[in-house]
Kinemage of the C-alpha trace (Angstrom):
@kinemage 1
@onewidth
@group {chain A} dominant
@subgroup {mainchain}
@vectorlist {calphas} color= white
{ca unk a 1} P 8.970 -18.150 5.753
{ca unk a 2} L 8.820 -21.952 5.993
{ca unk a 3} L 7.109 -21.593 9.364
{ca unk a 4} L 4.599 -19.142 7.878
{ca unk a 5} L 3.909 -21.456 4.933
{ca unk a 6} L 2.674 -24.151 7.310
{ca unk a 7} L 0.008 -21.808 8.657
{ca unk a 8} L -0.898 -20.318 5.286
{ca unk a 9} L -1.847 -23.773 3.999
{ca unk a 10} L -4.697 -23.671 6.523
{ca unk a 11} L -6.188 -20.617 4.793
{ca unk a 12} L -7.629 -22.846 2.075
{ca unk a 13} L -9.772 -24.662 4.656
{ca unk a 14} L -11.381 -21.770 6.571
{ca unk a 15} L -15.176 -22.000 6.553
{ca unk a 16} L -15.922 -18.351 5.768
{ca unk a 17} L -13.053 -16.676 3.883
{ca unk a 18} L -14.988 -13.397 3.697
{ca unk a 19} L -15.247 -13.136 7.491
{ca unk a 20} L -12.210 -15.119 8.673
{ca unk a 21} L -8.949 -13.210 9.010
{ca unk a 22} L -5.462 -14.367 8.180
{ca unk a 23} L -4.654 -14.139 11.885
{ca unk a 24} L -7.312 -16.781 12.630
{ca unk a 25} L -4.910 -19.527 11.500
{ca unk a 26} L -1.751 -18.197 13.199
{ca unk a 27} L -0.724 -18.338 16.875
{ca unk a 28} L -1.828 -15.503 19.149
{ca unk a 29} L 1.789 -15.150 20.290
{ca unk a 30} L 3.883 -15.887 17.187
{ca unk a 31} L 7.612 -16.398 17.384
{ca unk a 32} L 9.895 -13.510 16.446
{ca unk a 33} L 10.726 -15.222 13.160
{ca unk a 34} L 7.053 -15.734 12.354
{ca unk a 35} L 6.255 -12.113 13.237
{ca unk a 36} L 8.883 -10.954 10.752
{ca unk a 37} L 7.597 -13.294 8.044
{ca unk a 38} L 4.024 -12.119 8.668
{ca unk a 39} L 5.122 -8.478 8.397
{ca unk a 40} L 6.884 -9.012 5.077
{ca unk a 41} L 3.992 -11.012 3.637
{ca unk a 42} L 1.040 -8.892 4.805
{ca unk a 43} L 1.604 -5.328 6.150
{ca unk a 44} L 4.292 -4.684 3.526
{ca unk a 45} L 2.098 -6.196 0.803
{ca unk a 46} L -1.400 -5.060 1.832
{ca unk a 47} L -0.612 -2.160 4.228
{ca unk a 48} L -2.664 -3.849 6.972
{ca unk a 49} L -2.132 -6.404 9.712
{ca unk a 50} L -3.176 -10.088 9.392
{ca unk a 51} L -5.914 -9.477 11.971
{ca unk a 52} L -7.383 -6.795 9.693
{ca unk a 53} L -7.318 -8.819 6.478
{ca unk a 54} L -9.936 -11.328 5.473
{ca unk a 55} L -8.731 -14.428 3.690
{ca unk a 56} L -10.627 -13.252 0.604
{ca unk a 57} L -8.785 -9.921 0.630
{ca unk a 58} L -5.428 -11.670 0.277
{ca unk a 59} L -6.587 -13.369 -2.925
{ca unk a 60} L -7.117 -10.093 -4.783
{ca unk a 61} L -4.498 -9.330 -7.395
{ca unk a 62} L -2.717 -12.650 -7.009
{ca unk a 63} L -3.467 -14.016 -10.516
{ca unk a 64} L -0.732 -12.222 -12.520
{ca unk a 65} L 2.717 -13.706 -12.085
{ca unk a 66} L 6.064 -12.084 -12.698
{ca unk a 67} L 8.735 -9.935 -11.055
{ca unk a 68} L 8.267 -6.614 -9.306
{ca unk a 69} L 9.309 -3.657 -11.438
{ca unk a 70} L 10.446 -0.115 -10.705
{ca unk a 71} L 9.809 2.821 -13.050
{ca unk a 72} L 12.774 5.136 -12.392
{ca unk a 73} L 11.421 7.877 -14.670
{ca unk a 74} L 8.014 7.984 -12.977
{ca unk a 75} L 4.591 6.362 -13.272
{ca unk a 76} L 3.469 9.036 -15.723
{ca unk a 77} L 5.520 7.204 -18.354
{ca unk a 78} L 3.254 4.191 -17.871
{ca unk a 79} L 0.151 6.360 -18.237
{ca unk a 80} L 1.503 7.931 -21.395
{ca unk a 81} L 2.213 4.493 -22.828
{ca unk a 82} L -1.222 2.959 -22.264
{ca unk a 83} L -3.556 5.901 -22.898
{ca unk a 84} L -2.826 6.159 -26.636
{ca unk a 85} L -4.898 8.972 -28.157
{ca unk a 86} L -7.308 9.218 -25.202
{ca unk a 87} L -7.143 12.762 -23.732
{ca unk a 88} L -6.112 12.785 -20.076
{ca unk a 89} L -6.407 15.813 -17.801
{ca unk a 90} L -4.036 15.995 -14.859
{ca unk a 91} L -4.213 18.300 -11.838
{ca unk a 92} L -7.992 18.617 -12.211
{ca unk a 93} L -9.544 18.006 -8.790
{ca unk a 94} L -13.103 16.664 -8.834
{ca unk a 95} L -15.342 18.130 -6.125
{ca unk a 96} L -18.806 16.955 -7.186
{ca unk a 97} L -20.674 14.537 -9.443
{ca unk a 98} L -24.316 15.109 -10.410
{ca unk a 99} L -25.981 12.322 -12.303
{ca unk a 100} L -29.403 11.461 -13.675
{ca unk a 101} L -31.304 10.232 -16.755
{ca unk a 102} L -29.826 12.976 -18.942
{ca unk a 103} L -26.210 12.187 -18.115
{ca unk a 104} L -23.510 13.229 -15.689
{ca unk a 105} L -21.934 16.560 -14.774
{ca unk a 106} L -18.541 16.525 -13.048
{ca unk a 107} L -17.651 19.667 -11.079
{ca unk a 108} L -13.997 20.676 -10.779
{ca unk a 109} L -12.312 22.724 -8.084
{ca unk a 110} L -11.414 25.486 -10.560
{ca unk a 111} L -15.122 26.060 -11.254
{ca unk a 112} L -15.277 24.295 -14.618
{ca unk a 113} L -17.502 21.303 -15.367
{ca unk a 114} L -17.296 18.237 -17.593
{ca unk a 115} L -20.398 16.570 -19.071
{ca unk a 116} L -20.623 12.927 -20.093
{ca unk a 117} L -23.104 10.124 -20.669
{ca unk a 118} L -21.430 7.916 -18.056
{ca unk a 119} L -18.713 8.299 -15.405
{ca unk a 120} L -16.583 5.616 -13.812
{ca unk a 121} L -15.309 6.757 -10.412
{ca unk a 122} L -12.077 5.102 -9.223
{ca unk a 123} L -10.682 6.958 -6.228
{ca unk a 124} L -8.976 5.797 -3.018
{ca unk a 125} L -11.352 4.645 -0.298
{ca unk a 126} L -10.062 7.477 1.915
{ca unk a 127} L -11.438 10.045 -0.543
{ca unk a 128} L -14.894 8.499 -0.269
{ca unk a 129} L -14.679 8.196 3.518
{ca unk a 130} L -13.797 11.893 3.762
{ca unk a 131} L -16.769 12.822 1.522
{ca unk a 132} L -14.339 14.825 -0.613
{ca unk a 133} L -16.634 14.321 -3.616
{ca unk a 134} L -20.239 15.487 -3.344
{ca unk a 135} L -22.583 13.043 -5.103
{ca unk a 136} L -25.993 14.352 -6.194
{ca unk a 137} L -28.070 12.312 -5.672
{ca unk a 138} L -26.228 10.598 -2.849
{ca unk a 139} L -24.742 7.182 -3.433
{ca unk a 140} L -27.120 4.264 -2.776
{ca unk a 141} L -27.293 3.058 0.830
{ca unk a 142} L -25.494 -0.185 -0.022
{ca unk a 143} L -22.489 1.657 -1.447
{ca unk a 144} L -22.394 4.075 1.495
{ca unk a 145} L -22.434 1.134 3.889
{ca unk a 146} L -19.548 -0.469 1.968
{ca unk a 147} L -17.537 2.773 2.148
{ca unk a 148} L -18.035 2.914 5.919
{ca unk a 149} L -17.122 -0.761 6.375
{ca unk a 150} L -13.979 -0.857 4.247
{ca unk a 151} L -10.726 -0.040 5.997
{ca unk a 152} L -7.758 1.916 4.702
{ca unk a 153} L -4.260 0.557 5.185
{ca unk a 154} L -1.036 2.486 5.616
{ca unk a 155} L 2.306 1.906 3.894
{ca unk a 156} L 5.093 4.261 4.937
{ca unk a 157} L 8.079 4.903 2.656
{ca unk a 158} L 11.317 6.580 3.672
{ca unk a 159} L 13.981 7.527 1.137
{ca unk a 160} L 17.513 7.994 2.457
{ca unk a 161} L 20.356 9.346 0.291
{ca unk a 162} L 24.041 8.729 1.053
{ca unk a 163} L 27.359 9.906 -0.432
{ca unk a 164} L 28.128 6.355 -1.578
{ca unk a 165} L 26.714 2.839 -1.136
{ca unk a 166} L 27.851 0.977 1.987
{ca unk a 167} L 25.557 -1.982 1.262
{ca unk a 168} L 25.611 -4.793 -1.297
{ca unk a 169} L 25.343 -2.882 -4.566
{ca unk a 170} L 23.972 -5.906 -6.446
{ca unk a 171} L 21.125 -6.670 -4.030
{ca unk a 172} L 17.592 -6.011 -5.241
{ca unk a 173} L 16.294 -5.689 -1.695
{ca unk a 174} L 17.743 -5.941 1.804
{ca unk a 175} L 15.765 -7.811 4.451
{ca unk a 176} L 16.353 -7.055 8.128
{ca unk a 177} L 15.342 -8.915 11.253
{ca unk a 178} L 15.210 -6.687 14.324
{ca unk a 179} L 15.387 -8.953 17.391
{ca unk a 180} L 13.932 -6.191 19.591
{ca unk a 181} L 10.996 -5.321 17.308
{ca unk a 182} L 10.516 -8.001 14.615
{ca unk a 183} L 9.183 -6.546 11.392
{ca unk a 184} L 10.375 -2.959 11.939
{ca unk a 185} L 12.425 -1.686 8.971
{ca unk a 186} L 12.317 -5.228 7.605
{ca unk a 187} L 12.420 -4.373 3.875
{ca unk a 188} L 14.702 -2.051 1.924
{ca unk a 189} L 14.836 -1.446 -1.826
{ca unk a 190} L 18.313 -0.849 -3.260
{ca unk a 191} L 18.033 2.331 -5.307
{ca unk a 192} L 21.639 2.026 -6.437
{ca unk a 193} L 20.865 -1.078 -8.476
{ca unk a 194} L 17.553 0.333 -9.683
{ca unk a 195} L 18.780 3.657 -11.070
{ca unk a 196} L 22.424 4.138 -10.122
{ca unk a 197} L 21.965 6.506 -7.170
{ca unk a 198} L 23.192 5.773 -3.610
{ca unk a 199} L 19.728 5.740 -2.047
{ca unk a 200} L 17.731 3.245 -0.021
{ca unk a 201} L 13.956 2.986 0.294
{ca unk a 202} L 12.783 1.687 3.665
{ca unk a 203} L 9.232 0.353 3.949
{ca unk a 204} L 6.916 -0.122 6.919
{ca unk a 205} L 3.274 -1.139 6.834
{ca unk a 206} L 0.352 -1.661 9.175
{ca unk a 207} L 1.015 -1.129 12.880
{ca unk a 208} L 4.656 -0.151 12.363
{ca unk a 209} L 3.667 2.465 9.788
{ca unk a 210} L 0.973 3.949 12.023
{ca unk a 211} L 3.411 4.176 14.907
{ca unk a 212} L 5.966 5.946 12.721
{ca unk a 213} L 3.278 8.259 11.343
{ca unk a 214} L 2.874 9.694 14.822
{ca unk a 215} L 6.602 10.357 15.164
{ca unk a 216} L 8.496 13.365 13.868
{ca unk a 217} L 10.805 13.228 10.864
{ca unk a 218} L 13.938 13.257 13.016
{ca unk a 219} L 12.719 10.352 15.137
{ca unk a 220} L 11.736 8.361 12.070
{ca unk a 221} L 15.069 8.906 10.307
{ca unk a 222} L 17.000 8.145 13.515
{ca unk a 223} L 15.183 4.814 13.845
{ca unk a 224} L 15.962 3.913 10.255
{ca unk a 225} L 19.624 4.830 10.711
{ca unk a 226} L 19.842 2.689 13.836
{ca unk a 227} L 18.510 -0.249 11.870
{ca unk a 228} L 20.994 0.317 9.026
{ca unk a 229} L 23.851 0.639 11.515
{ca unk a 230} L 22.944 -2.645 13.174
{ca unk a 231} L 22.592 -4.313 9.772
{ca unk a 232} L 26.035 -3.253 8.535
{ca unk a 233} L 28.227 -2.897 11.595
């Protein structure tokens, strides 16, 4: 991480942070230690590789400070806490949005519609890329161009349950350096400390996640178990 910090200081001086990537300030052939540090800091944080991330992209969401938190009882508890008396419909899939001077009509998969004066659409970029929502009229050319240009990252999560913990029960996370493939299975969340169950959550992002996405479940689990065995033998 100290080695990575030396390169990250150069990010403040790039001429065009919108066009320059994080990889533009790092070596083309980084050391194994630097590769691991890069993986933990970027693919596991942004679900994309340093070569795919503009410097500007890494600045998003960095203002709030504080610890990471887990919600053992589910994210719906957070939604219930913040929505107050606002009615929220779940399991209603939007298939179309028709808008004009007289307002907006939202079409649902079950055939029902919802009318409103205004609609704010906040969906994953993959939904827009797949044209899963039919806009009538079509989105402006500028927004369609932005949808085509934006990339979608990949963060892969694997939960493993065991009869009992064989790892440090008090650890928040377990970091792993694989000398053969730096960055693979580099970050594990200790579920035992989080909610008292002997489970581990292994994370992979970017290139590692895409490689694992093409593997079968057995191959993926076997790779994770090999990493855990090497970590604790």
